Backbone as JSON Lines, residues from 0, in Angstrom:
{"i":0,"aa":"X","n":[20.97,-18.22,-14.66],"ca":[20.98,-16.82,-14.39],"c":[20.31,-16.0,-15.48]}
{"i":1,"aa":"X","n":[20.35,-16.51,-16.69],"ca":[19.81,-15.75,-17.79],"c":[18.32,-15.61,-17.63]}
{"i":2,"aa":"X","n":[17.61,-16.59,-17.16],"ca":[16.18,-16.5,-17.0],"c":[15.83,-15.58,-15.84]}
{"i":3,"aa":"X","n":[16.63,-15.5,-14.8],"ca":[16.42,-14.56,-13.72],"c":[16.52,-13.13,-14.22]}
{"i":4,"aa":"X","n":[17.59,-12.87,-15.02],"ca":[17.8,-11.55,-15.55],"c":[16.66,-11.13,-16.48]}
{"i":5,"aa":"X","n":[16.06,-12.1,-17.17],"ca":[14.96,-11.8,-18.09],"c":[13.69,-11.45,-17.3]}
{"i":6,"aa":"X","n":[13.52,-11.99,-16.13],"ca":[12.29,-11.77,-15.38],"c":[12.43,-10.7,-14.37]}
{"i":7,"aa":"X","n":[13.59,-10.14,-14.15],"ca":[13.77,-9.1,-13.13],"c":[12.86,-7.89,-13.31]}
{"i":8,"aa":"X","n":[12.7,-7.41,-14.51],"ca":[11.76,-6.24,-14.64],"c":[10.33,-6.62,-14.25]}
{"i":9,"aa":"X","n":[9.9,-7.81,-14.54],"ca":[8.57,-8.21,-14.13],"c":[8.42,-8.33,-12.67]}
{"i":10,"aa":"X","n":[9.43,-8.82,-11.98],"ca":[9.46,-8.87,-10.53],"c":[9.37,-7.5,-9.94]}
{"i":11,"aa":"X","n":[10.17,-6.6,-10.53],"ca":[10.16,-5.23,-10.02],"c":[8.82,-4.59,-10.15]}
{"i":12,"aa":"X","n":[8.16,-4.78,-11.3],"ca":[6.85,-4.19,-11.53],"c":[5.82,-4.76,-10.49]}
{"i":13,"aa":"X","n":[5.89,-6.08,-10.23],"ca":[4.98,-6.66,-9.26],"c":[5.29,-6.14,-7.87]}
{"i":14,"aa":"X","n":[6.52,-5.89,-7.57],"ca":[6.91,-5.39,-6.22],"c":[6.38,-3.94,-6.07]}
{"i":15,"aa":"X","n":[6.44,-3.16,-7.13],"ca":[5.87,-1.8,-7.07],"c":[4.38,-1.84,-6.9]}
{"i":16,"aa":"X","n":[3.72,-2.77,-7.59],"ca":[2.28,-2.93,-7.49],"c":[1.88,-3.3,-6.02]}
{"i":17,"aa":"X","n":[2.61,-4.24,-5.45],"ca":[2.34,-4.68,-4.1],"c":[2.57,-3.5,-3.09]}
{"i":18,"aa":"X","n":[3.66,-2.75,-3.34],"ca":[3.94,-1.63,-2.48],"c":[2.84,-0.57,-2.53]}
{"i":19,"aa":"X","n":[2.34,-0.32,-3.78],"ca":[1.25,0.63,-4.0],"c":[-0.04,0.17,-3.27]}
{"i":20,"aa":"X","n":[-0.34,-1.12,-3.38],"ca":[-1.52,-1.67,-2.73],"c":[-1.38,-1.53,-1.23]}
{"i":21,"aa":"X","n":[-0.22,-1.77,-0.71],"ca":[-0.01,-1.61,0.76],"c":[-0.17,-0.16,1.17]}
{"i":22,"aa":"X","n":[0.34,0.75,0.38],"ca":[0.21,2.18,0.67],"c":[-1.26,2.6,0.66]}
{"i":23,"aa":"X","n":[-2.02,2.14,-0.37],"ca":[-3.42,2.47,-0.45],"c":[-4.22,1.9,0.77]}
{"i":24,"aa":"X","n":[-3.89,0.71,1.16],"ca":[-4.51,0.08,2.31],"c":[-4.22,0.88,3.61]}
{"i":25,"aa":"X","n":[-2.97,1.29,3.74],"ca":[-2.56,2.07,4.96],"c":[-3.28,3.4,4.94]}
{"i":26,"aa":"X","n":[-3.37,4.06,3.84],"ca":[-4.05,5.34,3.75],"c":[-5.55,5.18,4.08]}
{"i":27,"aa":"X","n":[-6.17,4.14,3.55],"ca":[-7.62,3.89,3.9],"c":[-7.74,3.67,5.38]}
{"i":28,"aa":"X","n":[-6.87,2.88,5.94],"ca":[-6.96,2.61,7.43],"c":[-6.82,3.85,8.24]}
{"i":29,"aa":"X","n":[-5.85,4.7,7.87],"ca":[-5.58,5.94,8.62],"c":[-6.81,6.88,8.47]}
{"i":30,"aa":"X","n":[-7.35,6.99,7.25],"ca":[-8.51,7.86,7.05],"c":[-9.67,7.26,7.88]}
{"i":31,"aa":"X","n":[-9.9,6.02,7.94],"ca":[-10.98,5.42,8.73],"c":[-10.76,5.74,10.22]}
{"i":32,"aa":"X","n":[-9.56,5.58,10.7],"ca":[-9.28,5.85,12.1],"c":[-9.53,7.34,12.44]}
{"i":33,"aa":"X","n":[-9.07,8.21,11.57],"ca":[-9.29,9.65,11.87],"c":[-10.71,10.05,11.74]}
{"i":34,"aa":"X","n":[-11.49,9.39,10.83],"ca":[-12.89,9.66,10.68],"c":[-13.61,9.32,11.96]}
{"i":35,"aa":"X","n":[-13.22,8.19,12.56],"ca":[-13.82,7.73,13.8],"c":[-13.44,8.7,14.95]}
{"i":36,"aa":"X","n":[-12.24,9.19,14.97],"ca":[-11.81,10.11,15.99],"c":[-12.58,11.43,15.85]}
{"i":37,"aa":"X","n":[-12.76,11.91,14.64],"ca":[-13.48,13.18,14.41],"c":[-14.95,13.03,14.79]}
{"i":38,"aa":"X","n":[-15.51,11.84,14.71],"ca":[-16.92,11.61,15.02],"c":[-17.17,11.73,16.52]}
{"i":39,"aa":"X","n":[-16.16,11.54,17.32],"ca":[-16.31,11.61,18.79],"c":[-15.98,13.02,19.21]}
{"i":40,"aa":"X","n":[-17.01,13.72,19.78],"ca":[-16.78,15.1,20.26],"c":[-16.38,15.0,21.73]}
{"i":41,"aa":"X","n":[-15.13,15.38,21.99],"ca":[-14.64,15.43,23.38],"c":[-14.73,16.87,23.82]}
{"i":42,"aa":"X","n":[-15.61,17.12,24.75],"ca":[-15.85,18.51,25.22],"c":[-15.6,18.55,26.74]}
């Protein structure tokens, strides 16, 4: 258990990094989808 407790902060930092990467990917995808929707003029 001692080794797990020593690495817990590193695991948390990696989890935050993965979460941030997922958020950035989701934002890019949404921006791309809305850009495509804006390019289509529905009149």
